[in-house]
C-alpha positions in Angstrom: 100.3 -8.7 9.2 99.6 -7.0 12.7 101.9 -8.0 15.1 99.8 -6.5 18.2 96.0 -6.0 18.2 93.5 -5.1 21.4 91.0 -2.6 22.1 92.1 0.5 23.7 91.4 -0.7 27.2 93.4 -3.6 26.6 96.3 -1.9 25.4 96.2 0.7 28.7 96.2 -2.6 30.7 98.6 -4.0 28.8 101.4 -1.0 29.1 100.2 -0.1 33.0 100.2 -3.9 34.1 102.6 -5.5 32.2 105.8 -4.8 29.7 104.2 -4.0 26.5 107.5 -4.2 24.9 108.0 -7.8 26.1 104.6 -8.8 24.8 105.2 -7.2 21.1 108.7 -8.9 21.4 107.4 -12.3 21.9 104.8 -11.5 19.2 107.3 -10.4 16.6 109.0 -13.8 17.4 105.6 -15.9 17.1 104.6 -14.4 14.1 107.2 -12.8 12.3 109.7 -15.8 13.3 112.5 -13.3 13.9 114.5 -12.1 17.2 113.7 -8.4 18.2 117.1 -6.0 17.9 118.1 -4.1 21.0 117.1 -0.8 19.2 114.0 -1.8 18.5 113.3 -3.2 22.0 113.9 0.4 23.4 112.0 1.9 20.5 108.7 0.0 21.9 109.6 0.8 25.8 110.2 4.5 25.2 107.4 5.0 22.9 104.0 3.3 23.7 104.0 4.6 27.3 103.9 7.9 25.6 101.0 6.8 23.5 99.2 5.2 26.6 99.4 8.7 28.2 97.7 10.2 25.3 95.0 7.7 25.1 94.2 8.0 29.0 90.9 10.4 28.0 87.6 9.1 28.6 86.7 10.7 25.1 88.3 8.0 23.3 86.0 5.0 23.5 87.9 2.2 25.3 86.5 -0.2 22.4 88.3 1.7 20.2 90.7 -0.4 18.0 94.4 -0.4 18.5 97.2 -2.2 16.1 100.9 -1.9 16.8 103.8 -2.9 14.1 101.3 -3.4 11.1 103.2 -4.6 8.1 102.1 -2.9 5.0 100.9 -5.9 2.6 103.6 -6.7 -0.4 106.1 -4.4 1.1 108.6 -4.7 4.2 107.3 -1.3 5.7 105.4 -1.0 8.9 103.3 1.3 10.6 104.3 2.0 14.2 100.7 2.5 15.7 97.2 2.4 14.5 93.8 3.5 16.8 90.5 3.2 14.7 86.9 3.6 15.4 84.2 5.5 13.9 83.8 9.8 13.2 81.0 11.9 14.2 79.1 11.0 11.2 79.4 7.2 11.5 82.5 6.9 9.0 85.1 4.3 9.7 88.5 6.0 10.4 91.7 5.0 11.0 94.7 7.4 12.6 98.3 6.1 11.6 100.9 7.3 13.9 104.5 7.6 13.2 106.5 7.3 16.1 110.1 8.8 16.6 112.7 9.2 19.6 114.3 12.2 17.5 115.4 15.2 19.9 116.9 17.2 16.9 116.8 17.6 13.7 118.5 20.0 10.8 117.0 21.0 7.8 118.3 20.4 4.3 117.5 21.3 0.6 116.2 18.0 0.1 112.1 17.6 -0.8 110.8 15.8 2.4 113.9 15.5 3.8 115.9 16.0 7.3 119.1 15.6 8.8 119.2 13.7 12.3 121.1 11.3 14.2 121.0 7.8 14.1 123.3 5.0 16.0 126.0 5.4 13.1 126.2 9.1 13.0 124.2 11.7 11.3 122.3 11.2 7.8 119.7 12.7 5.7 116.1 10.7 6.5 112.5 11.3 5.6 110.8 13.7 7.4 108.2 12.1 10.0 105.1 13.8 8.1 106.5 12.3 4.7 106.9 8.7 5.9 103.5 8.9 7.7 101.8 10.4 4.5 103.7 7.6 2.3 102.8 4.9 4.2 98.5 5.9 4.0 99.0 6.4 0.5 100.8 2.8 0.2 97.8 1.6 2.4 95.4 2.9 -0.4 97.3 1.4 -3.1 97.5 -1.9 -1.9 94.6 -2.8 0.4 91.2 -3.0 -0.8 89.3 -3.0 2.2 90.9 0.5 2.8 90.3 1.8 -0.9 86.8 0.3 -1.5 85.5 0.0 1.8 85.8 3.9 2.5 88.2 3.7 5.3 89.5 7.0 6.0 93.0 7.2 7.0 94.4 10.1 8.8 98.2 10.0 9.2 100.3 11.7 11.7 103.8 11.9 13.3 104.6 12.0 17.3 108.1 12.7 18.0 107.9 12.6 22.1 111.1 14.0 22.8 111.5 16.6 20.5 111.0 20.4 21.4 110.2 22.1 18.7 112.8 24.4 17.7 111.3 25.6 14.2 113.5 22.8 12.0 110.9 20.1 12.1 107.8 22.6 11.5 109.8 24.6 9.1 107.4 25.6 6.2 109.8 24.1 3.8 107.8 21.1 4.9 104.6 22.5 4.8 103.2 20.0 1.9 103.7 17.2 4.0 103.0 18.7 7.3 99.5 19.2 5.8 98.9 15.8 4.7 100.0 14.4 7.9 100.4 16.7 11.3 103.5 16.6 13.3 103.1 16.6 16.9 106.1 17.5 19.4 107.2 16.7 23.1 104.8 19.9 24.1 101.8 18.8 21.6 100.1 16.0 23.7 96.9 17.9 24.0 96.8 18.9 20.0 97.8 15.3 19.3 95.1 13.8 21.8 92.5 16.2 20.1 93.7 15.4 16.6 92.6 11.7 17.7 89.4 12.5 19.1 88.3 14.5 16.1 88.6 11.5 14.1 87.7 8.7 16.8 84.3 9.5 18.2 83.0 5.8 18.4 84.7 2.3 19.1 85.9 -0.3 16.1 82.2 -1.4 16.0 83.1 -2.8 12.3 86.1 -4.6 13.1 88.5 -2.2 10.7 91.9 -3.9 11.9 90.5 -7.2 11.1 88.9 -6.1 7.5 92.4 -4.1 6.6 94.6 -7.2 8.3 92.5 -9.8 6.3 91.4 -7.6 3.2 92.0 -8.7 -0.2 95.3 -7.4 -1.3 95.3 -5.8 -4.9 98.7 -5.3 -6.7 100.5 -1.8 -6.9 100.3 -0.3 -10.3 102.4 -1.5 -13.0 105.1 1.0 -14.0 104.2 1.0 -17.6 100.5 1.4 -17.3 101.1 4.7 -15.5 104.2 5.9 -17.3 101.6 8.1 -19.4 100.4 10.0 -16.6 104.1 10.1 -15.0 105.5 11.9 -17.5 103.0 14.5 -17.2 104.2 15.2 -14.4 101.4 13.6 -12.2 102.2 11.9 -8.8 101.7 8.2 -9.9 104.1 6.4 -7.7 104.8 7.7 -4.1 108.4 7.1 -3.3 109.3 5.5 0.5 111.9 5.0 2.7 115.2 4.7 0.8 113.5 5.5 -2.7 112.4 8.9 -1.6 116.1 9.3 0.1 118.0 8.0 -3.0 115.7 10.2 -5.2 116.2 13.2 -3.6 119.9 12.6 -3.2 120.3 11.8 -7.0 118.4 15.2 -7.8 121.2 17.2 -5.4 124.3 15.3 -7.3 122.8 16.0 -10.6 122.5 19.9 -9.9 126.1 19.7 -8.4 126.8 18.0 -11.6 126.3 21.2 -13.5 129.0 22.9 -11.5 131.7 21.2 -13.3 132.5 18.1 -10.9 131.1 14.7 -12.8 129.1 12.6 -10.6 128.4 8.9 -10.5 125.7 7.0 -8.0 125.5 3.5 -7.4 122.4 2.4 -6.2 122.0 -1.4 -5.5 118.6 -3.5 -5.3 117.0 -6.7 -5.8 113.7 -7.7 -7.4 111.1 -5.6 -6.9 113.0 -2.9 -4.7 111.8 -0.1 -7.0 115.1 0.5 -9.5 112.7 1.7 -12.4 110.3 3.4 -10.1 113.0 5.5 -8.8 114.7 5.8 -12.0 111.5 7.0 -14.1 110.6 9.7 -11.4 114.0 10.9 -11.8 113.6 11.0 -15.2 110.5 13.1 -14.7 111.7 15.3 -12.2 115.2 16.1 -13.8 113.6 16.9 -17.2 111.1 19.5 -15.5 114.7 20.8 -13.9 115.2 21.9 -17.6 118.1 18.7 -17.6 119.2 17.0 -20.7 118.1 13.6 -19.3 117.6 9.9 -20.8 117.0 6.5 -19.5 119.3 3.8 -20.6 118.8 0.1 -20.3 120.4 -2.8 -22.3 117.2 -4.7 -22.5 114.9 -3.3 -25.2 111.9 -4.9 -23.4 110.8 -2.4 -21.1 111.9 0.3 -23.5 109.4 -0.9 -26.4 106.5 -1.3 -23.5 106.7 2.2 -22.4 107.1 3.3 -26.1 104.1 1.1 -26.8 102.5 3.0 -23.7 103.5 6.4 -24.7 103.3 6.8 -28.3 99.6 6.9 -28.1 100.0 10.7 -26.8 103.7 11.7 -27.5 105.6 11.4 -30.7 108.1 8.8 -31.2 110.9 11.2 -31.7 110.1 12.7 -28.4 110.3 9.2 -26.7 113.4 8.3 -28.8 115.2 11.5 -26.9 114.2 10.2 -23.6 114.6 6.4 -23.4 118.1 4.6 -25.4 119.7 1.4 -25.6 123.0 1.4 -23.6 125.0 0.8 -27.1 123.9 4.3 -28.2 127.0 6.5 -26.5 129.7 4.6 -27.9 130.4 7.7 -30.2 128.8 10.4 -27.6 130.8 13.7 -27.1 132.0 14.3 -23.7 129.4 15.4 -21.1 126.9 15.7 -24.0 124.2 14.8 -21.4 123.3 16.6 -18.0 122.0 13.1 -16.8 121.8 9.6 -17.8 119.7 7.2 -15.8 121.1 3.4 -16.4 118.2 1.0 -15.4 119.3 -2.9 -15.4 123.1 -1.6 -15.2 123.8 -5.4 -14.8 123.1 -5.8 -18.3 125.8 -3.7 -19.6 128.2 -4.8 -22.1 131.9 -4.4 -23.1 131.0 -3.9 -26.9 128.2 -2.3 -28.8 126.4 -3.0 -32.0 124.9 -5.9 -33.4 128.4 -7.4 -34.0 130.0 -6.3 -31.0 132.4 -3.9 -33.0 131.3 -0.7 -31.5 133.0 1.4 -29.0 135.4 0.3 -26.1 133.0 -0.4 -23.3 129.5 0.8 -22.3 130.1 1.6 -18.8 133.0 3.8 -19.9 131.1 5.6 -22.4 128.3 6.4 -20.4 130.0 8.1 -17.6 131.9 10.2 -20.0 128.8 11.1 -22.2 127.0 12.6 -19.0 127.9 14.9 -16.1 125.6 12.7 -13.6 125.0 9.3 -14.2 123.3 6.9 -12.3 123.4 2.9 -12.1 120.5 0.8 -10.8 122.0 -2.5 -10.5 121.5 -6.1 -9.1 124.5 -8.2 -10.0 122.3 -11.8 -9.4 120.5 -10.6 -12.5 123.7 -10.9 -15.1 122.0 -13.5 -17.4 124.4 -13.9 -20.3 128.0 -14.5 -20.9 128.4 -10.9 -22.5 126.8 -9.2 -19.1 129.7 -7.1 -17.9 128.1 -4.6 -15.5 129.1 -4.3 -12.0 129.6 -2.2 -8.8 133.5 -2.7 -9.5 133.7 -1.9 -13.2 131.3 1.2 -12.6 133.7 2.2 -10.1 136.8 1.9 -12.2 135.5 3.8 -15.1 134.5 6.4 -12.3 138.0 6.9 -11.2 139.4 7.3 -14.8 137.5 10.3 -15.2 138.0 11.6 -11.3 134.2 11.6 -11.1 132.8 11.8 -7.4 131.0 8.5 -6.4 127.9 7.8 -4.1 126.1 4.9 -3.4 122.8 3.9 -2.4 120.8 0.5 -1.1 117.1 0.1 -2.4 116.1 -2.4 0.7 112.0 -2.3 0.6 110.9 -5.3 -1.6 107.6 -4.5 -3.3 107.5 -7.9 -5.4 107.1 -11.5 -4.3 104.4 -10.3 -1.9 106.9 -8.0 -0.2 108.7 -11.3 1.2 112.6 -10.8 1.5 112.3 -14.3 2.7 111.0 -15.5 -0.8 114.1 -14.1 -2.5 116.6 -15.4 0.2 114.7 -18.9 -0.4 115.2 -18.4 -3.9 119.0 -18.0 -3.6 119.0 -20.8 -1.1 116.9 -23.1 -3.5 118.8 -22.4 -6.6 122.4 -23.3 -4.7 123.6 -19.4 -5.2 124.2 -19.2 -2.4 123.2 -20.6 1.6 120.7 -18.7 3.5 118.8 -19.7 6.8 115.5 -19.7 4.5 115.4 -23.4 3.7 111.3 -23.7 3.6 109.1 -21.4 2.5 105.5 -21.2 4.1 102.7 -20.3 2.0 101.9 -17.3 3.9 105.0 -15.8 2.7 104.4 -15.9 -0.8 102.0 -18.1 -3.3 104.5 -20.7 -4.7 103.2 -23.9 -6.0 104.7 -27.1 -7.7 102.6 -28.5 -10.6 102.9 -32.3 -11.9 101.1 -31.7 -14.9 102.4 -28.5 -17.0 98.6 -28.3 -18.6 97.6 -27.0 -14.8 99.7 -24.8 -14.5 99.1 -23.4 -17.8 95.4 -23.2 -17.1 95.8 -21.6 -13.9 98.0 -19.1 -15.6 95.3 -18.5 -18.3 92.7 -18.1 -15.3 94.6 -16.0 -13.3 95.1 -13.8 -16.5 91.6 -12.7 -17.0 91.8 -10.7 -13.9 94.3 -8.0 -15.4 96.4 -9.6 -18.5 99.0 -9.8 -15.6 99.9 -13.7 -15.6 102.4 -15.5 -17.9 104.2 -18.5 -18.5 108.1 -18.2 -19.1 110.7 -20.8 -19.3 114.3 -21.6 -19.4 115.9 -21.4 -22.8 116.1 -25.2 -23.5 113.9 -25.5 -26.7 114.7 -24.6 -29.9 112.3 -21.6 -31.6 111.3 -23.7 -34.6 108.1 -21.5 -35.2 110.3 -18.4 -35.5 109.4 -17.3 -39.3 112.9 -16.0 -39.8 114.8 -19.1 -39.3 115.7 -21.5 -42.1 114.0 -24.6 -40.5 110.7 -22.6 -40.4 110.7 -22.1 -44.1 111.5 -26.2 -44.7 107.8 -26.8 -43.8 104.8 -26.1 -45.9 102.2 -23.8 -44.6 100.3 -26.4 -43.4 103.1 -28.1 -41.3 104.1 -24.5 -40.3 100.5 -24.1 -38.8 101.0 -27.2 -36.4 104.6 -26.6 -35.2 105.3 -26.2 -31.6 108.3 -25.1 -29.7 107.7 -26.9 -26.3 106.2 -30.0 -26.3 105.8 -32.5 -23.8 103.9 -35.2 -25.2 103.1 -37.6 -22.5 100.7 -34.7 -21.0 99.6 -33.7 -24.7 101.0 -30.1 -23.8 102.0 -27.9 -26.7 103.3 -24.1 -26.9 104.7 -21.7 -28.9 107.7 -19.5 -27.6 106.7 -15.7 -28.0 106.0 -15.0 -31.6 107.5 -12.4 -33.9 104.5 -10.4 -34.3 104.8 -9.2 -30.2 108.4 -9.1 -30.1 109.5 -7.3 -26.8 105.8 -6.2 -26.3 105.1 -9.9 -25.5 104.3 -9.1 -21.8 101.5 -6.8 -22.5 99.5 -8.5 -25.7 96.5 -9.4 -24.7 97.3 -13.0 -26.5 100.6 -13.6 -25.3 99.1 -15.5 -22.4 99.1 -18.6 -25.1 102.8 -18.1 -25.6 105.9 -18.9 -23.7 108.2 -15.8 -22.8 112.2 -16.1 -21.8 114.3 -13.9 -19.9 114.6 -11.3 -22.8 111.4 -10.6 -22.9 110.3 -10.1 -19.1 113.6 -8.8 -17.5 112.9 -5.4 -16.1 108.9 -5.9 -16.1 106.8 -7.4 -13.6 103.3 -9.6 -13.4 100.8 -10.4 -11.0 101.4 -14.3 -11.6 104.4 -16.1 -13.4 104.6 -19.6 -14.5 107.9 -20.9 -14.7 109.3 -24.1 -16.5 112.2 -25.2 -15.5 114.0 -27.3 -18.1 116.5 -29.9 -18.1 119.4 -27.2 -17.8 118.5 -26.8 -14.3 118.3 -30.5 -12.4 118.6 -32.0 -9.1 120.5 -35.2 -8.3 120.7 -36.2 -4.6 120.1 -32.6 -3.8 122.9 -31.0 -5.3 122.2 -28.9 -8.1 123.5 -29.9 -11.8 123.9 -27.3 -14.3 123.9 -28.6 -17.9 124.4 -26.1 -20.5 124.3 -28.2 -23.2 120.4 -28.5 -23.1 120.5 -25.3 -24.6 119.8 -24.8 -28.6 122.7 -23.5 -30.5 120.9 -20.3 -31.2 121.0 -19.3 -27.6 123.0 -16.3 -27.7 123.2 -15.9 -23.8 125.6 -19.0 -23.6 126.6 -19.0 -27.2 130.5 -19.0 -26.2 130.2 -21.4 -23.1 132.1 -24.2 -24.6 135.2 -22.1 -25.2 135.2 -20.3 -21.4 135.3 -23.4 -19.7 137.4 -24.6 -21.8 140.1 -21.6 -21.2 139.4 -21.6 -17.9 137.8 -24.9 -16.5 136.9 -23.9 -12.9 135.7 -20.1 -13.4 134.5 -20.7 -16.3 132.1 -23.2 -15.1 131.0 -21.2 -12.5 130.5 -18.5 -14.4 128.2 -20.8 -16.8 126.4 -22.4 -13.4 125.7 -18.9 -12.2 124.2 -17.5 -15.7 121.8 -20.3 -15.7 121.0 -19.8 -12.0 120.5 -16.4 -12.2 118.4 -16.9 -15.0 116.1 -18.8 -13.0 116.0 -16.4 -10.4 115.0 -13.6 -12.5 112.3 -15.2 -13.9 111.3 -16.8 -10.5 110.8 -13.1 -9.2 109.0 -11.5 -11.8 105.5 -12.4 -10.1 104.2 -9.8 -7.3 101.7 -12.4 -6.4 102.7 -15.5 -7.0 104.9 -18.2 -8.6 104.2 -21.7 -9.9 106.3 -24.4 -11.2 107.0 -26.9 -13.6 109.7 -28.9 -13.8 111.0 -31.1 -16.7 112.9 -33.4 -14.5 111.0 -35.2 -11.9 113.9 -35.2 -9.2 113.8 -31.5 -9.4 110.2 -31.3 -9.2 110.1 -33.3 -5.8 113.1 -31.3 -4.4 111.2 -28.0 -4.8 108.1 -29.4 -3.4 110.2 -30.5 -0.4 111.3 -26.9 0.4 107.8 -25.6 0.7 106.5 -26.0 4.1 103.0 -26.8 3.0 102.8 -27.8 -0.5 
């Protein structure tokens, strides 16, 4: 979405004759439905008149297109200023300008990072050229109009208050200065020439309209790019907090080798890039010669990565880089240089099939490595045995005398980049109250189906695009088709072929849970679109579209969510001890059980990058969700 769109001439008039900051502030309120902060308002007031001066050149066509505050699709990141038109050869061109009010910065030892002062003090942040270039890379990744329409992007940065002191243009940043030139206060002429080089003629093809309304192509699925990534190729450009955390983690890993144990805690919700940063970090630290491993409690991501990678690398090599969280109970102190723990909220106390090994997985991971980084989202704890928490990590870090650092991943790349959808989820599932009580279709593609066959057909149709649409469900049905169970063996072969797990006879709907033959590879198996997955086969992974069946464990009565763990079959290990927990502590025990079930649906409903479709077994629950979608 673009907040402000005009021709160059209209922009000049709006700056000269009106208060451009007031115009944009009103548009933000009207289009994005949010208020503008004082700092944001001042930035427009200070920066846009500087750009207006640059564009007062007759060689820059009056009908060139101008856009301000362009929200990059599927992200929360915004390009400050765009001017577009055609170059000398009639090619469509877009100049992206990252605007900064900085007047001073200092060098850092981190790639693409500088240190400068913000409202709350000095901090390391992205070099403006890196930021501008990373945004252009995002556009090339997400926007079909740019990628397939041969629209050429030319990013740059303009620091209109900064007198070049040799720091911001230091040769240390040459890689990014070459990709996105930086212009300081005294470089107005050079920046004007940069714009004129690419914008010779006006926006005859309505480039801004095409970009704003172009089809959104989903970002690369992490698993699909693992092979190239582990060979050191640049598959995912890290932006904003991702880049800052990545560079800080590399520094901490290096510091830890000098003897002081380091622990880093990174918080981030679904789709904020926890796994992307984790895998990039594994590659970077391995290239530095550090003995590093990627660790998860959930086996599904590891098995998906293994399926992709063992075609080109030996299984033994893979196993030395990707491990389960239960593999460290007997590890020696500081046996590893770095452990990268993804999905840290899934960590448990004990290890082993029978929970009989070790003392505490968090303790053992910190003890086993000089540097350990935990990626965590406590709202994704989905079994009663999940104990991973920020407090637990801090407690064991203190036990070992480790220095603790923190980071937050904020930019959201799943769910069409809609933070509003995730807040809506929290409110709708009654995990916590938020202001997002209603969801518009322009925020995220969400639909509630009355007939489960309609949901199934929609997912099968969408899956034809990229094999990236699946149906998942809460664990409210027995797995009678599981070939290793006694129940399965009671049936004849003919009877077995006609067995299904999830059935709605009134609709003639029959589906099976994900079959044994695929196991944790269910999400990428071409035929698995005809099966239903559960939390254990999709957590930590993502799809383009997800269909979610909400069972009788979550129902709405008179607007209030009621949780019924008894709707789960006895084989569900996620809630295996729920009765004992509630009996021992009725209040806190029930709250814990309720939260696990709500977290499960929150996780399932946030797997889709482009859309989520629901079928509720309970009609009142179905109507409840319909009422929370503004144009359902």
